[in-house]
N, CA, C and O atoms as CSV, one atom per row, in Angstrom:
chain,resi,resn,atom,element,x,y,z
A,1,MET,N,N,122.100,147.117,17.878
A,1,MET,CA,C,123.009,147.382,18.958
A,1,MET,C,C,123.893,146.150,19.182
A,1,MET,O,O,123.380,145.037,19.291
A,2,LYS,N,N,125.191,146.336,19.249
A,2,LYS,CA,C,126.132,145.252,19.431
A,2,LYS,C,C,126.283,144.968,20.924
A,2,LYS,O,O,126.498,145.884,21.718
A,3,LYS,N,N,126.165,143.666,21.308
A,3,LYS,CA,C,126.332,143.264,22.709
A,3,LYS,C,C,127.778,142.847,22.927
A,3,LYS,O,O,128.366,142.159,22.093
A,4,ALA,N,N,128.341,143.262,24.037
A,4,ALA,CA,C,129.714,142.894,24.385
A,4,ALA,C,C,129.682,141.911,25.551
A,4,ALA,O,O,128.970,142.119,26.533
A,5,ASN,N,N,130.448,140.859,25.431
A,5,ASN,CA,C,130.589,139.903,26.523
A,5,ASN,C,C,131.890,140.194,27.237
A,5,ASN,O,O,132.935,140.352,26.607
A,6,SER,N,N,131.823,140.264,28.526
A,6,SER,CA,C,133.051,140.507,29.275
A,6,SER,C,C,133.005,139.738,30.584
A,6,SER,O,O,131.941,139.386,31.094
A,7,SER,N,N,134.177,139.496,31.096
A,7,SER,CA,C,134.306,138.778,32.362
A,7,SER,C,C,135.529,139.312,33.085
A,7,SER,O,O,136.571,139.555,32.476
A,8,LEU,N,N,135.392,139.489,34.369
A,8,LEU,CA,C,136.501,139.940,35.199
A,8,LEU,C,C,136.561,139.023,36.401
A,8,LEU,O,O,135.548,138.795,37.063
A,9,CYS,N,N,137.735,138.496,36.689
A,9,CYS,CA,C,137.896,137.576,37.811
A,9,CYS,C,C,139.093,138.031,38.637
A,9,CYS,O,O,140.174,138.263,38.096
A,10,TRP,N,N,138.902,138.157,39.931
A,10,TRP,CA,C,139.963,138.582,40.836
A,10,TRP,C,C,139.922,137.664,42.042
A,10,TRP,O,O,138.853,137.461,42.617
A,11,THR,N,N,141.046,137.106,42.439
A,11,THR,CA,C,141.063,136.104,43.503
A,11,THR,C,C,141.631,136.681,44.796
A,11,THR,O,O,142.735,137.224,44.814
A,12,ILE,N,N,140.865,136.556,45.873
A,12,ILE,CA,C,141.328,136.939,47.207
A,12,ILE,C,C,140.995,135.837,48.212
A,12,ILE,O,O,141.862,135.446,48.994
A,13,GLY,N,N,139.787,135.339,48.212
A,13,GLY,CA,C,139.362,134.284,49.133
A,13,GLY,C,C,137.869,134.092,49.008
A,13,GLY,O,O,137.128,135.075,49.002
A,14,GLU,N,N,137.403,132.870,48.908
A,14,GLU,CA,C,135.983,132.589,48.681
A,14,GLU,C,C,135.241,132.579,50.009
A,14,GLU,O,O,135.231,131.563,50.705
A,15,ILE,N,N,134.621,133.696,50.367
A,15,ILE,CA,C,133.833,133.730,51.600
A,15,ILE,C,C,132.373,134.003,51.322
A,15,ILE,O,O,131.520,133.603,52.115
A,16,ALA,N,N,132.049,134.673,50.219
A,16,ALA,CA,C,130.654,134.965,49.898
A,16,ALA,C,C,130.555,135.401,48.445
A,16,ALA,O,O,131.486,135.987,47.892
A,17,THR,N,N,129.416,135.106,47.838
A,17,THR,CA,C,129.137,135.608,46.495
A,17,THR,C,C,127.700,136.105,46.465
A,17,THR,O,O,126.862,135.696,47.269
A,18,GLU,N,N,127.441,136.986,45.528
A,18,GLU,CA,C,126.096,137.523,45.355
A,18,GLU,C,C,125.912,137.869,43.888
A,18,GLU,O,O,126.847,138.329,43.233
A,19,THR,N,N,124.716,137.651,43.372
A,19,THR,CA,C,124.423,137.921,41.968
A,19,THR,C,C,123.349,138.992,41.863
A,19,THR,O,O,122.327,138.933,42.547
A,20,PHE,N,N,123.594,139.975,40.994
A,20,PHE,CA,C,122.637,141.038,40.700
A,20,PHE,C,C,122.333,140.970,39.196
A,20,PHE,O,O,123.205,140.635,38.394
A,21,SER,N,N,121.109,141.286,38.832
A,21,SER,CA,C,120.788,141.301,37.412
A,21,SER,C,C,119.751,142.382,37.126
A,21,SER,O,O,118.950,142.747,37.986
A,22,ASP,N,N,119.790,142.878,35.902
A,22,ASP,CA,C,118.761,143.770,35.390
A,22,ASP,C,C,118.544,143.366,33.931
A,22,ASP,O,O,119.000,142.298,33.523
A,23,THR,N,N,117.895,144.149,33.177
A,23,THR,CA,C,117.614,143.765,31.788
A,23,THR,C,C,118.912,143.650,30.990
A,23,THR,O,O,119.519,144.654,30.617
A,24,GLY,N,N,119.320,142.419,30.738
A,24,GLY,CA,C,120.475,142.184,29.876
A,24,GLY,C,C,121.815,142.132,30.586
A,24,GLY,O,O,122.817,141.796,29.955
A,25,ASN,N,N,121.876,142.448,31.860
A,25,ASN,CA,C,123.156,142.429,32.574
A,25,ASN,C,C,123.064,141.528,33.799
A,25,ASN,O,O,122.072,141.539,34.527
A,26,ILE,N,N,124.122,140.747,34.008
A,26,ILE,CA,C,124.218,139.894,35.200
A,26,ILE,C,C,125.583,140.154,35.823
A,26,ILE,O,O,126.609,140.108,35.144
A,27,LEU,N,N,125.582,140.427,37.117
A,27,LEU,CA,C,126.826,140.656,37.853
A,27,LEU,C,C,126.866,139.688,39.022
A,27,LEU,O,O,125.989,139.708,39.886
A,28,THR,N,N,127.868,138.856,39.046
A,28,THR,CA,C,128.115,137.987,40.199
A,28,THR,C,C,129.399,138.468,40.826
A,28,THR,O,O,130.438,138.541,40.170
A,29,GLN,N,N,129.323,138.789,42.080
A,29,GLN,CA,C,130.517,139.280,42.759
A,29,GLN,C,C,130.737,138.490,44.022
A,29,GLN,O,O,129.808,137.913,44.587
A,30,GLY,N,N,131.959,138.472,44.449
A,30,GLY,CA,C,132.337,137.752,45.656
A,30,GLY,C,C,133.842,137.621,45.686
A,30,GLY,O,O,134.556,138.260,44.913
A,31,PHE,N,N,134.300,136.803,46.569
A,31,PHE,CA,C,135.729,136.566,46.703
A,31,PHE,C,C,136.017,135.118,46.367
A,31,PHE,O,O,135.258,134.226,46.746
A,32,GLN,N,N,137.097,134.883,45.667
A,32,GLN,CA,C,137.494,133.535,45.298
A,32,GLN,C,C,138.851,133.249,45.906
A,32,GLN,O,O,139.637,134.156,46.181
A,33,GLN,N,N,139.105,131.983,46.108
A,33,GLN,CA,C,140.436,131.584,46.556
A,33,GLN,C,C,140.837,130.385,45.743
A,33,GLN,O,O,140.164,129.354,45.763
A,34,SER,N,N,141.924,130.514,45.033
A,34,SER,CA,C,142.376,129.358,44.266
A,34,SER,C,C,143.181,128.472,45.199
A,34,SER,O,O,142.618,127.934,46.152
A,35,LYS,N,N,144.423,128.306,44.974
A,35,LYS,CA,C,145.242,127.449,45.831
A,35,LYS,C,C,146.257,128.291,46.581
A,35,LYS,O,O,147.466,128.110,46.431
A,36,LEU,N,N,145.762,129.199,47.377
A,36,LEU,CA,C,146.613,130.059,48.180
A,36,LEU,C,C,146.991,129.325,49.450
A,36,LEU,O,O,146.113,128.939,50.222
A,37,THR,N,N,148.271,129.125,49.683
A,37,THR,CA,C,148.732,128.420,50.863
A,37,THR,C,C,149.839,129.225,51.520
A,37,THR,O,O,150.851,129.536,50.893
A,38,VAL,N,N,149.641,129.556,52.781
A,38,VAL,CA,C,150.696,130.210,53.555
A,38,VAL,C,C,151.545,129.110,54.149
A,38,VAL,O,O,151.032,128.234,54.846
A,39,ILE,N,N,152.825,129.143,53.886
A,39,ILE,CA,C,153.696,128.087,54.378
A,39,ILE,C,C,154.437,128.549,55.624
A,39,ILE,O,O,154.418,127.851,56.638
A,40,SER,N,N,155.078,129.686,55.577
A,40,SER,CA,C,155.807,130.181,56.740
A,40,SER,C,C,155.042,131.333,57.357
A,40,SER,O,O,154.676,132.286,56.669
A,41,ILE,N,N,154.802,131.244,58.650
A,41,ILE,CA,C,154.098,132.303,59.354
A,41,ILE,C,C,155.097,133.324,59.884
A,41,ILE,O,O,154.866,134.530,59.805
A,42,LYS,N,N,156.188,132.840,60.415
A,42,LYS,CA,C,157.230,133.718,60.945
A,42,LYS,C,C,158.553,133.256,60.364
A,42,LYS,O,O,158.923,132.088,60.484
A,43,GLU,N,N,159.256,134.170,59.739
A,43,GLU,CA,C,160.502,133.805,59.082
A,43,GLU,C,C,161.642,133.693,60.076
A,43,GLU,O,O,161.649,134.333,61.128
A,44,ASN,N,N,162.604,132.860,59.709
A,44,ASN,CA,C,163.827,132.732,60.485
A,44,ASN,C,C,164.660,133.998,60.265
A,44,ASN,O,O,165.125,134.255,59.154
A,45,LYS,N,N,164.842,134.770,61.308
A,45,LYS,CA,C,165.591,136.022,61.198
A,45,LYS,C,C,167.038,135.886,61.657
A,45,LYS,O,O,167.781,136.867,61.671
A,46,ILE,N,N,167.441,134.676,62.033
A,46,ILE,CA,C,168.809,134.455,62.495
A,46,ILE,C,C,169.609,133.859,61.340
A,46,ILE,O,O,169.333,132.731,60.930
A,47,PRO,N,N,170.589,134.580,60.805
A,47,PRO,CA,C,171.263,134.153,59.580
A,47,PRO,C,C,172.254,133.002,59.751
A,47,PRO,O,O,172.767,132.505,58.749
A,48,GLU,N,N,172.544,132.560,60.967
A,48,GLU,CA,C,173.581,131.549,61.143
A,48,GLU,C,C,173.132,130.123,60.836
A,48,GLU,O,O,173.949,129.203,60.871
A,49,PHE,N,N,171.854,129.922,60.539
A,49,PHE,CA,C,171.384,128.597,60.146
A,49,PHE,C,C,170.195,128.708,59.210
A,49,PHE,O,O,169.531,129.742,59.129
A,50,ASP,N,N,169.944,127.601,58.497
A,50,ASP,CA,C,168.864,127.552,57.522
A,50,ASP,C,C,167.888,126.465,57.942
A,50,ASP,O,O,168.310,125.395,58.381
A,51,ILE,N,N,166.569,126.723,57.812
A,51,ILE,CA,C,165.531,125.756,58.167
A,51,ILE,C,C,164.724,125.415,56.916
A,51,ILE,O,O,164.319,126.303,56.167
A,52,LYS,N,N,164.496,124.122,56.700
A,52,LYS,CA,C,163.655,123.658,55.604
A,52,LYS,C,C,162.588,122.743,56.183
A,52,LYS,O,O,162.896,121.829,56.948
A,53,VAL,N,N,161.326,122.990,55.816
A,53,VAL,CA,C,160.191,122.173,56.240
A,53,VAL,C,C,159.477,121.730,54.964
A,53,VAL,O,O,159.024,122.567,54.183
A,54,TYR,N,N,159.374,120.420,54.750
A,54,TYR,CA,C,158.801,119.907,53.505
A,54,TYR,C,C,158.328,118.475,53.680
A,54,TYR,O,O,158.760,117.828,54.634
A,55,PRO,N,N,157.474,117.937,52.826
A,55,PRO,CA,C,156.618,118.647,51.871
A,55,PRO,C,C,155.435,119.285,52.597
A,55,PRO,O,O,155.013,118.816,53.654
A,56,ASN,N,N,154.928,120.320,52.034
A,56,ASN,CA,C,153.776,121.004,52.608
A,56,ASN,C,C,152.894,121.467,51.458
A,56,ASN,O,O,153.287,122.364,50.712
A,57,PRO,N,N,151.734,120.891,51.296
A,57,PRO,CA,C,150.981,119.947,52.117
A,57,PRO,C,C,151.644,118.563,52.146
A,57,PRO,O,O,152.455,118.224,51.284
A,58,THR,N,N,151.269,117.773,53.170
A,58,THR,CA,C,151.834,116.442,53.344
A,58,THR,C,C,150.745,115.447,53.699
A,58,THR,O,O,149.685,115.816,54.205
A,59,LYS,N,N,151.024,114.177,53.424
A,59,LYS,CA,C,150.108,113.102,53.817
A,59,LYS,C,C,150.730,112.213,54.885
A,59,LYS,O,O,150.036,111.750,55.790
A,60,TYR,N,N,152.033,111.974,54.784
A,60,TYR,CA,C,152.657,110.968,55.631
A,60,TYR,C,C,153.749,111.538,56.533
A,60,TYR,O,O,153.551,111.660,57.742
A,61,LEU,N,N,154.880,111.881,55.966
A,61,LEU,CA,C,155.996,112.385,56.764
A,61,LEU,C,C,156.244,113.859,56.476
A,61,LEU,O,O,156.213,114.298,55.326
A,62,LEU,N,N,156.491,114.609,57.536
A,62,LEU,CA,C,156.910,115.998,57.420
A,62,LEU,C,C,158.368,116.054,57.838
A,62,LEU,O,O,158.713,115.651,58.949
A,63,SER,N,N,159.225,116.551,56.955
A,63,SER,CA,C,160.661,116.621,57.244
A,63,SER,C,C,161.042,118.022,57.669
A,63,SER,O,O,160.585,119.008,57.091
A,64,ILE,N,N,161.890,118.099,58.694
A,64,ILE,CA,C,162.414,119.367,59.188
A,64,ILE,C,C,163.929,119.257,59.167
A,64,ILE,O,O,164.506,118.405,59.841
A,65,GLU,N,N,164.567,120.119,58.393
A,65,GLU,CA,C,166.026,120.144,58.313
A,65,GLU,C,C,166.527,121.469,58.859
A,65,GLU,O,O,166.035,122.533,58.485
A,66,ILE,N,N,167.502,121.397,59.741
A,66,ILE,CA,C,168.118,122.611,60.287
A,66,ILE,C,C,169.614,122.492,60.090
A,66,ILE,O,O,170.245,121.542,60.555
A,67,ASP,N,N,170.175,123.470,59.395
A,67,ASP,CA,C,171.606,123.493,59.138
A,67,ASP,C,C,172.263,124.355,60.219
A,67,ASP,O,O,172.412,125.568,60.068
A,68,SER,N,N,172.649,123.697,61.309
A,68,SER,CA,C,173.270,124.406,62.435
A,68,SER,C,C,174.196,123.440,63.161
A,68,SER,O,O,173.937,122.237,63.197
A,69,GLU,N,N,175.257,123.953,63.730
A,69,GLU,CA,C,176.185,123.132,64.512
A,69,GLU,C,C,175.607,122.789,65.884
A,69,GLU,O,O,175.959,121.759,66.459
A,70,GLU,N,N,174.728,123.634,66.413
A,70,GLU,CA,C,174.150,123.442,67.746
A,70,GLU,C,C,172.767,122.805,67.624
A,70,GLU,O,O,171.783,123.376,68.093
A,71,ILE,N,N,172.683,121.646,67.009
A,71,ILE,CA,C,171.402,121.032,66.691
A,71,ILE,C,C,170.618,120.631,67.941
A,71,ILE,O,O,169.388,120.617,67.905
A,72,ASN,N,N,171.284,120.311,69.029
A,72,ASN,CA,C,170.599,119.874,70.248
A,72,ASN,C,C,169.870,121.009,70.967
A,72,ASN,O,O,169.124,120.745,71.911
A,73,ASP,N,N,170.062,122.255,70.554
A,73,ASP,CA,C,169.384,123.397,71.168
A,73,ASP,C,C,167.978,123.620,70.605
A,73,ASP,O,O,167.250,124.483,71.095
A,74,PHE,N,N,167.586,122.850,69.579
A,74,PHE,CA,C,166.320,123.078,68.889
A,74,PHE,C,C,165.229,122.136,69.374
A,74,PHE,O,O,165.480,120.964,69.656
A,75,GLN,N,N,164.002,122.672,69.467
A,75,GLN,CA,C,162.798,121.902,69.767
A,75,GLN,C,C,161.818,122.099,68.614
A,75,GLN,O,O,161.746,123.182,68.032
A,76,ILE,N,N,161.065,121.050,68.285
A,76,ILE,CA,C,160.019,121.112,67.274
A,76,ILE,C,C,158.704,120.836,67.986
A,76,ILE,O,O,158.560,119.819,68.664
A,77,MET,N,N,157.736,121.752,67.831
A,77,MET,CA,C,156.434,121.574,68.462
A,77,MET,C,C,155.340,121.668,67.404
A,77,MET,O,O,155.382,122.538,66.534
A,78,LEU,N,N,154.371,120.776,67.483
A,78,LEU,CA,C,153.249,120.764,66.558
A,78,LEU,C,C,151.977,121.042,67.351
A,78,LEU,O,O,151.717,120.408,68.374
A,79,PHE,N,N,151.185,122.004,66.864
A,79,PHE,CA,C,149.952,122.423,67.526
A,79,PHE,C,C,148.779,122.230,66.573
A,79,PHE,O,O,148.927,122.376,65.360
A,80,ASP,N,N,147.599,121.897,67.132
A,80,ASP,CA,C,146.400,121.925,66.311
A,80,ASP,C,C,145.895,123.368,66.266
A,80,ASP,O,O,146.466,124.241,66.918
A,81,LEU,N,N,144.834,123.623,65.506
A,81,LEU,CA,C,144.376,125.003,65.344
A,81,LEU,C,C,143.716,125.582,66.590
A,81,LEU,O,O,143.497,126.791,66.662
A,82,SER,N,N,143.397,124.746,67.566
A,82,SER,CA,C,142.865,125.273,68.822
A,82,SER,C,C,143.994,125.710,69.751
A,82,SER,O,O,143.737,126.271,70.816
A,83,GLY,N,N,145.245,125.457,69.354
A,83,GLY,CA,C,146.400,125.849,70.157
A,83,GLY,C,C,146.921,124.752,71.054
A,83,GLY,O,O,147.865,124.979,71.811
A,84,LYS,N,N,146.335,123.567,70.993
A,84,LYS,CA,C,146.764,122.441,71.819
A,84,LYS,C,C,148.038,121.838,71.241
A,84,LYS,O,O,148.101,121.512,70.055
A,85,LYS,N,N,149.055,121.694,72.096
A,85,LYS,CA,C,150.305,121.074,71.661
A,85,LYS,C,C,150.078,119.570,71.541
A,85,LYS,O,O,149.709,118.913,72.514
A,86,ILE,N,N,150.300,119.027,70.339
A,86,ILE,CA,C,150.058,117.599,70.119
A,86,ILE,C,C,151.346,116.809,69.938
A,86,ILE,O,O,151.323,115.578,69.935
A,87,SER,N,N,152.468,117.505,69.786
A,87,SER,CA,C,153.747,116.817,69.621
A,87,SER,C,C,154.874,117.770,69.992
A,87,SER,O,O,154.819,118.962,69.691
A,88,GLN,N,N,155.901,117.227,70.653
A,88,GLN,CA,C,157.100,118.010,70.954
A,88,GLN,C,C,158.293,117.081,70.843
A,88,GLN,O,O,158.308,115.998,71.429
A,89,THR,N,N,159.291,117.512,70.087
A,89,THR,CA,C,160.475,116.694,69.836
A,89,THR,C,C,161.713,117.561,69.951
A,89,THR,O,O,161.741,118.692,69.468
A,90,LYS,N,N,162.735,117.021,70.596
A,90,LYS,CA,C,164.030,117.687,70.623
A,90,LYS,C,C,164.807,117.216,69.398
A,90,LYS,O,O,164.879,116.020,69.119
A,91,MET,N,N,165.380,118.162,68.679
A,91,MET,CA,C,166.175,117.804,67.497
A,91,MET,C,C,167.396,117.016,67.963
A,91,MET,O,O,168.129,117.459,68.848
A,92,ASN,N,N,167.609,115.849,67.361
A,92,ASN,CA,C,168.786,115.057,67.707
A,92,ASN,C,C,169.690,114.817,66.505
A,92,ASN,O,O,170.741,114.185,66.615
A,93,GLN,N,N,169.266,115.327,65.369
A,93,GLN,CA,C,170.066,115.266,64.149
A,93,GLN,C,C,169.643,116.404,63.240
A,93,GLN,O,O,168.657,117.082,63.527
A,94,LYS,N,N,170.355,116.630,62.164
A,94,LYS,CA,C,170.051,117.778,61.295
A,94,LYS,C,C,168.737,117.625,60.538
A,94,LYS,O,O,168.138,118.622,60.134
A,95,LYS,N,N,168.281,116.386,60.340
A,95,LYS,CA,C,166.999,116.155,59.681
A,95,LYS,C,C,166.152,115.245,60.565
A,95,LYS,O,O,166.542,114.120,60.879
A,96,ASN,N,N,164.986,115.753,60.961
A,96,ASN,CA,C,164.027,114.980,61.744
A,96,ASN,C,C,162.721,114.888,60.955
A,96,ASN,O,O,162.426,115.748,60.125
A,97,ASN,N,N,161.942,113.837,61.222
A,97,ASN,CA,C,160.650,113.644,60.578
A,97,ASN,C,C,159.554,113.561,61.628
A,97,ASN,O,O,159.761,113.054,62.730
A,98,ILE,N,N,158.382,114.070,61.261
A,98,ILE,CA,C,157.181,113.902,62.071
A,98,ILE,C,C,156.233,113.028,61.267
A,98,ILE,O,O,155.954,113.314,60.102
A,99,ASN,N,N,155.737,111.959,61.889
A,99,ASN,CA,C,154.783,111.081,61.229
A,99,ASN,C,C,153.415,111.751,61.263
A,99,ASN,O,O,152.727,111.704,62.283
A,100,MET,N,N,153.021,112.367,60.170
A,100,MET,CA,C,151.734,113.069,60.089
A,100,MET,C,C,150.595,112.101,59.786
A,100,MET,O,O,149.427,112.482,59.863
A,101,ASN,N,N,150.913,110.867,59.445
A,101,ASN,CA,C,149.901,109.880,59.126
A,101,ASN,C,C,149.003,109.572,60.327
A,101,ASN,O,O,147.874,109.115,60.147
A,102,ILE,N,N,149.479,109.813,61.529
A,102,ILE,CA,C,148.688,109.514,62.735
A,102,ILE,C,C,147.705,110.628,63.080
A,102,ILE,O,O,146.876,110.462,63.975
A,103,TYR,N,N,147.786,111.757,62.384
A,103,TYR,CA,C,146.905,112.892,62.657
A,103,TYR,C,C,145.825,113.004,61.585
A,103,TYR,O,O,146.061,112.645,60.431
A,104,PRO,N,N,144.639,113.499,61.954
A,104,PRO,CA,C,143.581,113.656,60.956
A,104,PRO,C,C,143.890,114.777,59.962
A,104,PRO,O,O,144.713,115.653,60.227
A,105,THR,N,N,143.216,114.728,58.824
A,105,THR,CA,C,143.347,115.782,57.828
A,105,THR,C,C,142.928,117.107,58.458
A,105,THR,O,O,141.813,117.242,58.961
A,106,SER,N,N,143.828,118.073,58.423
A,106,SER,CA,C,143.563,119.371,59.050
A,106,SER,C,C,144.739,120.297,58.758
A,106,SER,O,O,145.637,119.968,57.983
A,107,THR,N,N,144.708,121.447,59.391
A,107,THR,CA,C,145.814,122.402,59.340
A,107,THR,C,C,146.446,122.457,60.718
A,107,THR,O,O,145.745,122.451,61.730
A,108,TYR,N,N,147.765,122.510,60.760
A,108,TYR,CA,C,148.511,122.504,62.013
A,108,TYR,C,C,149.518,123.651,61.998
A,108,TYR,O,O,149.843,124.195,60.943
A,109,ILE,N,N,150.000,124.003,63.170
A,109,ILE,CA,C,151.053,125.010,63.297
A,109,ILE,C,C,152.300,124.314,63.835
A,109,ILE,O,O,152.254,123.669,64.882
A,110,LEU,N,N,153.406,124.447,63.118
A,110,LEU,CA,C,154.692,123.897,63.534
A,110,LEU,C,C,155.543,125.053,64.039
A,110,LEU,O,O,155.753,126.033,63.325
A,111,LYS,N,N,156.033,124.940,65.271
A,111,LYS,CA,C,156.914,125.972,65.829
A,111,LYS,C,C,158.273,125.368,66.098
A,111,LYS,O,O,158.386,124.257,66.617
A,112,ILE,N,N,159.299,126.110,65.740
A,112,ILE,CA,C,160.669,125.691,65.981
A,112,ILE,C,C,161.288,126.699,66.935
A,112,ILE,O,O,161.263,127.905,66.689
A,113,THR,N,N,161.844,126.190,68.025
A,113,THR,CA,C,162.477,127.058,69.021
A,113,THR,C,C,163.945,126.667,69.185
A,113,THR,O,O,164.339,125.530,68.924
A,114,LYS,N,N,164.726,127.624,69.616
A,114,LYS,CA,C,166.133,127.397,69.963
A,114,LYS,C,C,166.338,127.974,71.347
A,114,LYS,O,O,166.172,129.175,71.558
A,115,LYS,N,N,166.699,127.119,72.291
A,115,LYS,CA,C,166.867,127.524,73.691
A,115,LYS,C,C,165.628,128.264,74.183
A,115,LYS,O,O,165.727,129.311,74.824
A,116,GLU,N,N,164.447,127.698,73.869
A,116,GLU,CA,C,163.135,128.191,74.280
A,116,GLU,C,C,162.736,129.530,73.661
A,116,GLU,O,O,161.749,130.128,74.090
A,117,LYS,N,N,163.481,130.016,72.660
A,117,LYS,CA,C,163.120,131.224,71.928
A,117,LYS,C,C,162.566,130.805,70.565
A,117,LYS,O,O,163.218,130.065,69.828
A,118,GLU,N,N,161.348,131.285,70.230
A,118,GLU,CA,C,160.739,130.910,68.958
A,118,GLU,C,C,161.542,131.468,67.791
A,118,GLU,O,O,161.848,132.659,67.730
A,119,ILE,N,N,161.873,130.570,66.870
A,119,ILE,CA,C,162.660,130.944,65.691
A,119,ILE,C,C,161.774,131.075,64.464
A,119,ILE,O,O,161.841,132.073,63.747
A,120,SER,N,N,160.931,130.053,64.217
A,120,SER,CA,C,160.078,130.031,63.033
A,120,SER,C,C,158.775,129.324,63.342
A,120,SER,O,O,158.720,128.445,64.203
A,121,SER,N,N,157.710,129.721,62.622
A,121,SER,CA,C,156.410,129.057,62.692
A,121,SER,C,C,155.951,128.776,61.276
A,121,SER,O,O,156.167,129.582,60.372
A,122,TYR,N,N,155.314,127.626,61.087
A,122,TYR,CA,C,154.849,127.218,59.779
A,122,TYR,C,C,153.426,126.701,59.860
A,122,TYR,O,O,153.063,126.012,60.814
A,123,LYS,N,N,152.628,127.028,58.870
A,123,LYS,CA,C,151.293,126.470,58.731
A,123,LYS,C,C,151.455,125.183,57.926
A,123,LYS,O,O,151.908,125.218,56.782
A,124,ILE,N,N,151.089,124.055,58.515
A,124,ILE,CA,C,151.252,122.754,57.871
A,124,ILE,C,C,149.875,122.219,57.498
A,124,ILE,O,O,148.972,122.173,58.333
A,125,ILE,N,N,149.722,121.826,56.270
A,125,ILE,CA,C,148.457,121.267,55.802
A,125,ILE,C,C,148.638,119.759,55.683
A,125,ILE,O,O,149.458,119.271,54.906
A,126,LYS,N,N,147.844,119.031,56.480
A,126,LYS,CA,C,147.860,117.565,56.447
A,126,LYS,C,C,146.687,117.124,55.576
A,126,LYS,O,O,145.531,117.406,55.894
A,127,GLN,N,N,146.987,116.434,54.480
A,127,GLN,CA,C,145.940,115.985,53.549
A,127,GLN,C,C,145.396,114.635,53.977
A,127,GLN,O,O,144.508,114.091,53.321
């Protein structure tokens, strides 16, 4: 009898694995997650300006660029995962930086508002 070796791998997210076996067969099943990173949580739906947030993941500086003539109407807010606001900055130029070096390694939520209306949200990974 010829034995066939096979393997199937599907990635969704590593939360649990389990192995089953019988005579000659072994099945390990579970969920895996490779390098899946959500960068934007809520997209900018207003076409009159463009927002760039980079690099993500970051170690030191996080840059936020907004291409808009009304730059003073924008606020940048950084939240930890418990929802606590840890930083708030009014945009004073088209490119602003947040010093992420002062924060511990974690995941953060960056919200950008214009005249107190939320425009975009980003999941920021601080390495």
